[in-house]
C-alpha positions in Angstrom: -35.2 -14.5 -96.7 -34.5 -18.1 -95.8 -37.6 -19.9 -94.7 -37.7 -22.3 -91.8 -38.6 -25.9 -92.8 -42.3 -26.5 -92.2 -43.5 -29.3 -89.9 -44.0 -32.6 -91.7 -47.6 -33.2 -92.8 -48.8 -36.3 -91.0 -51.4 -38.8 -92.2 -54.7 -37.7 -90.6 -55.8 -41.4 -90.3 -52.7 -42.2 -88.3 -53.2 -39.1 -86.1 -56.8 -40.1 -85.5 -55.9 -43.7 -84.6 -53.1 -42.5 -82.3 -55.5 -40.1 -80.5 -58.1 -42.8 -80.2 -55.5 -45.0 -78.5 -54.7 -42.2 -76.1 -58.4 -41.6 -75.3 -58.8 -45.4 -74.6 -56.0 -45.3 -72.1 -53.6 -47.5 -74.1 -49.9 -47.5 -73.6 -47.8 -46.2 -76.5 -44.6 -48.2 -77.1 -41.4 -47.3 -78.9 -42.2 -49.1 -82.2 -45.7 -47.7 -82.4 -46.5 -44.8 -84.7 -46.6 -41.5 -82.9 -46.9 -37.8 -84.0 -43.6 -36.1 -84.3 -44.7 -33.5 -81.8 -45.5 -36.2 -79.2 -42.0 -37.6 -79.7 -40.4 -34.1 -79.3 -42.4 -33.3 -76.2 -41.5 -36.6 -74.6 -37.9 -36.1 -75.5 -37.8 -32.7 -73.9 -39.6 -33.7 -70.8 -37.8 -37.0 -70.2 -34.4 -35.6 -70.9 -35.0 -32.8 -68.5 -36.0 -35.4 -65.9 -32.8 -37.4 -66.5 -30.6 -34.4 -66.3 -32.3 -33.4 -63.0 -31.4 -36.8 -61.5 -27.8 -36.5 -62.6 -27.3 -32.9 -61.5 -29.3 -33.6 -58.3 -26.4 -35.9 -57.2 -24.1 -32.8 -56.7 -25.6 -30.9 -53.8 -25.9 -34.1 -51.8 -22.6 -35.7 -52.8 -20.9 -32.7 -51.3 -22.1 -33.9 -47.9 -21.1 -37.5 -48.0 -17.8 -37.0 -46.3 -19.4 -34.7 -43.7 -22.3 -36.9 -42.6 -22.5 -37.0 -38.8 -22.5 -40.8 -38.5 -21.7 -44.0 -40.4 -25.4 -44.8 -40.7 -26.1 -41.4 -42.2 -23.1 -41.7 -44.5 -24.2 -45.1 -45.8 -27.8 -43.8 -46.4 -26.6 -40.8 -48.3 -24.3 -42.8 -50.4 -27.2 -45.1 -51.3 -29.4 -42.2 -52.1 -26.9 -40.6 -54.5 -26.3 -44.0 -56.1 -30.1 -44.3 -56.6 -30.2 -40.9 -58.3 -27.5 -42.0 -60.8 -29.6 -45.1 -61.6 -32.7 -43.0 -62.1 -30.9 -40.8 -64.6 -29.7 -44.0 -66.4 -33.3 -45.5 -66.5 -34.7 -42.3 -68.0 -31.8 -41.7 -70.5 -32.5 -45.3 -71.7 -36.2 -44.4 -72.0 -35.3 -41.3 -74.1 -33.2 -43.5 -76.4 -36.3 -45.5 -77.3 -37.5 -42.3 -78.9 -34.6 -42.4 -81.4 -32.3 -39.9 -79.6 -28.7 -40.6 -79.0 -27.6 -40.4 -75.3 -24.4 -38.7 -76.3 -26.4 -35.8 -77.8 -28.5 -35.5 -74.6 -25.3 -35.3 -72.4 -23.8 -32.8 -74.7 -26.9 -30.6 -74.4 -26.6 -30.7 -70.6 -22.8 -30.0 -70.6 -23.0 -27.0 -72.9 -26.0 -25.4 -71.1 -28.6 -25.9 -73.8 -30.6 -28.4 -71.7 -32.8 -27.6 -68.7 -33.0 -29.4 -65.4 -35.0 -28.9 -62.2 -34.5 -25.4 -60.8 -34.2 -26.7 -57.2 -30.7 -28.1 -57.8 -29.3 -24.6 -58.4 -29.6 -23.7 -54.7 -26.7 -24.3 -52.3 -26.6 -26.9 -49.5 -25.3 -24.9 -46.5 -25.7 -27.3 -43.6 -26.3 -31.0 -42.8 -30.0 -30.1 -42.2 -30.3 -29.4 -45.9 -29.8 -33.2 -46.6 -32.9 -33.8 -44.5 -35.0 -31.0 -46.0 -34.0 -32.1 -49.6 -35.1 -35.6 -48.8 -38.4 -34.5 -47.2 -39.4 -31.6 -49.4 -37.6 -32.1 -52.8 -38.0 -35.8 -53.0 -41.5 -35.4 -51.5 -42.4 -33.1 -54.4 -40.8 -35.5 -56.8 -43.0 -38.3 -55.5 -46.2 -36.2 -56.0 -45.2 -35.6 -59.6 -43.8 -39.0 -60.4 -46.6 -41.2 -59.1 -48.8 -39.5 -61.7 -46.2 -40.0 -64.4 -46.3 -43.7 -63.6 -49.6 -43.6 -65.5 -48.1 -41.7 -68.4 -49.2 -42.7 -71.9 -45.6 -43.6 -73.0 -44.9 -47.1 -71.7 -41.1 -46.9 -71.1 -41.5 -43.7 -69.1 -44.4 -45.0 -67.0 -42.5 -48.2 -66.2 -39.4 -46.4 -65.2 -41.4 -44.3 -62.8 -42.7 -47.3 -60.9 -39.3 -48.3 -59.7 -38.1 -44.8 -59.3 -41.1 -43.9 -57.0 -40.3 -46.8 -54.7 -36.8 -45.5 -54.2 -37.9 -41.9 -53.9 -40.1 -43.0 -51.0 -37.0 -44.3 -49.3 -35.3 -41.0 -49.9 -38.3 -39.0 -48.5 -38.4 -41.2 -45.3 -34.7 -40.8 -44.8 -35.0 -37.0 -45.1 -38.0 -36.7 -42.9 -36.2 -38.8 -40.2 -33.2 -36.4 -40.3 -35.6 -33.4 -40.0 -37.5 -35.0 -37.1 -34.3 -35.9 -35.3 -32.9 -32.3 -35.6 -36.2 -30.7 -34.8 -36.3 -32.6 -31.4 -32.6 -32.0 -30.7 -30.7 -29.1 -29.2 -31.9 -25.5 -29.8 -29.0 -25.1 -32.3 -30.1 -28.3 -34.2 -33.7 -27.1 -34.4 -32.6 -23.7 -35.6 -30.4 -25.3 -38.3 -33.3 -27.4 -39.7 -35.7 -24.5 -39.5 -33.3 -22.4 -41.5 -33.0 -25.2 -44.1 -36.9 -25.3 -44.4 -37.0 -21.5 -44.8 -34.5 -21.7 -47.7 -36.0 -24.7 -49.6 -39.7 -24.3 -49.1 -40.4 -21.8 -51.9 -37.9 -23.5 -54.4 -39.7 -26.8 -53.7 -43.0 -25.2 -54.7 -41.3 -24.0 -57.9 -40.3 -27.5 -58.8 -43.7 -28.2 -60.3 -43.1 -25.7 -63.0 -44.8 -22.4 -63.9 -48.4 -21.7 -63.0 -51.0 -23.2 -65.3 -51.6 -19.8 -66.8 -48.0 -19.6 -67.9 -47.1 -23.2 -68.8 -46.6 -23.5 -72.6 -46.3 -27.3 -72.8 -49.0 -28.5 -70.3 -51.9 -28.4 -72.7 -50.3 -30.8 -75.2 -48.9 -33.1 -72.4 -52.3 -33.3 -70.8 -54.1 -33.9 -74.1 -51.7 -36.9 -74.8 -52.0 -38.1 -71.2 -48.2 -37.8 -70.6 -49.3 -35.7 -67.7 -52.5 -36.4 -65.8 -52.5 -33.4 -63.5 -51.6 -29.7 -64.1 -48.7 -28.0 -62.4 -50.9 -26.1 -60.0 -52.9 -29.3 -59.1 -49.7 -31.1 -58.3 -48.4 -28.2 -56.3 -51.6 -28.0 -54.3 -51.4 -31.7 -53.4 -47.9 -31.3 -52.3 -48.8 -28.4 -50.0 -51.7 -30.3 -48.6 -49.5 -33.3 -47.7 -46.6 -31.3 -46.4 -48.3 -28.9 -44.0 -49.4 -31.5 -41.5 -46.0 -33.2 -41.8 -44.3 -30.0 -40.8 -46.6 -29.5 -37.8 -46.0 -33.1 -36.6 -42.3 -32.3 -36.0 -42.7 -28.8 -34.8 -41.4 -26.9 -37.9 -42.9 -23.8 -39.4 -43.3 -23.3 -43.1 -42.1 -19.8 -44.1 -45.4 -18.4 -45.4 -47.4 -15.9 -43.4 -50.3 -16.3 -45.8 -50.6 -20.1 -45.3 -54.1 -21.0 -44.1 -56.6 -23.8 -44.6 -59.7 -23.2 -46.7 -62.7 -24.2 -44.6 -64.8 -25.3 -47.6 -62.2 -27.3 -49.7 -59.8 -28.3 -47.0 -56.9 -27.2 -49.1 -54.0 -25.2 -47.6 -53.9 -21.8 -49.4 -50.4 -20.5 -49.8 -48.9 -17.2 -50.6 -47.5 -15.8 -53.9 -44.6 -17.6 -55.5 -41.7 -15.4 -56.6 -41.9 -16.4 -60.3 -39.3 -13.8 -61.5 -36.8 -15.7 -59.3 -37.9 -19.0 -60.8 -37.4 -17.8 -64.4 -34.0 -16.3 -63.5 -32.8 -19.6 -62.2 -34.2 -21.4 -65.3 -32.3 -18.9 -67.5 -29.1 -19.9 -65.8 -28.8 -17.1 -63.3 -29.4 -19.0 -60.0 -27.1 -19.2 -57.1 -25.3 -22.4 -58.3 -26.1 -22.8 -62.0 -22.6 -22.2 -63.2 -21.1 -24.3 -60.4 -23.3 -27.2 -61.2 -22.5 -27.2 -64.9 -18.8 -26.7 -64.2 -18.9 -29.8 -61.9 -20.6 -31.9 -64.5 -18.1 -30.8 -67.2 -15.2 -31.6 -64.9 -16.5 -35.1 -64.2 -17.2 -35.7 -67.9 -13.6 -34.7 -68.8 -12.1 -36.7 -66.1 -14.1 -39.8 -67.1 -12.9 -39.7 -70.7 -10.5 -42.6 -70.1 -13.3 -44.8 -68.8 -15.4 -44.2 -71.9 -12.3 -44.8 -74.1 -11.6 -48.1 -72.3 -15.2 -49.2 -72.5 -15.3 -48.5 -76.3 -12.0 -50.4 -76.8 -13.4 -53.4 -74.8 -16.6 -53.3 -76.9 -14.6 -53.2 -80.1 -12.4 -56.1 -79.0 -15.5 -58.1 -78.1 -17.1 -57.4 -81.4 -13.9 -58.4 -83.3 -13.7 -61.7 -81.5 -17.3 -62.4 -82.1 -16.8 -61.8 -85.8 -13.7 -64.0 -86.0 -15.5 -66.8 -84.2 -18.5 -66.6 -86.6 
């Protein structure tokens, strides 16, 4: 029987020095020595984040031409453009770990890579643009403000700019929701329907429960993450419940209530089988999202070829001039 190659044996002194730096709160930079497992966990986590930004453009891009006003159209275009930039920042960060971006994109296009489950749900109305900004980007902010203190320097620095832009996205979305909630009965019904559909998938965005999260222990140990999935989820709920009440919207959870002692908002059971089905590729829009990304990739082949030809010509001229 063929044996799988064993993990490389790493110098205990290097490992100890690395863990001492982590314990001291130091930032790990690309040229620093790091355990191979740390590198792999970062590559997995950061690439999933980058893929999520790129795929996340799709459900909103679908509504650009149908935005109800020029102002809304311009804001939505700016938001989708920001998300493309976020993906680029993080892909660049992953490349500092020695991974080629082409390989990352290939993994996304052929379905091997994972991205946030939330983007596999359809956007059925204009109100979804508001709810995605408010809930989805709101959840992202809760997660990413903590990642801005991650132990890996390039990832942490990328999060600082990204969080500033995500705050714009959340404000934009909450304004749309507030406007619809105080509009006609049909408008309020539309935004309430969107909240009903996106609330539970938004809670799933933080990942599986702490009892069923295979990677959290290592990420916490190495201070890539500073809070557990459940801690981040609870903070998001605590922030969002009063925001919903302020604009007269109801969160679709009959079990939602505030704990008198802790002040936390206690929420009902999450449908984890649904989450894992979506992660496995069986969500409402998984196949549609991958098909759209593959189509865009194929149609953009001429751009990549032109860029490569230009780079080659530039290098050739530089060589001739030397």
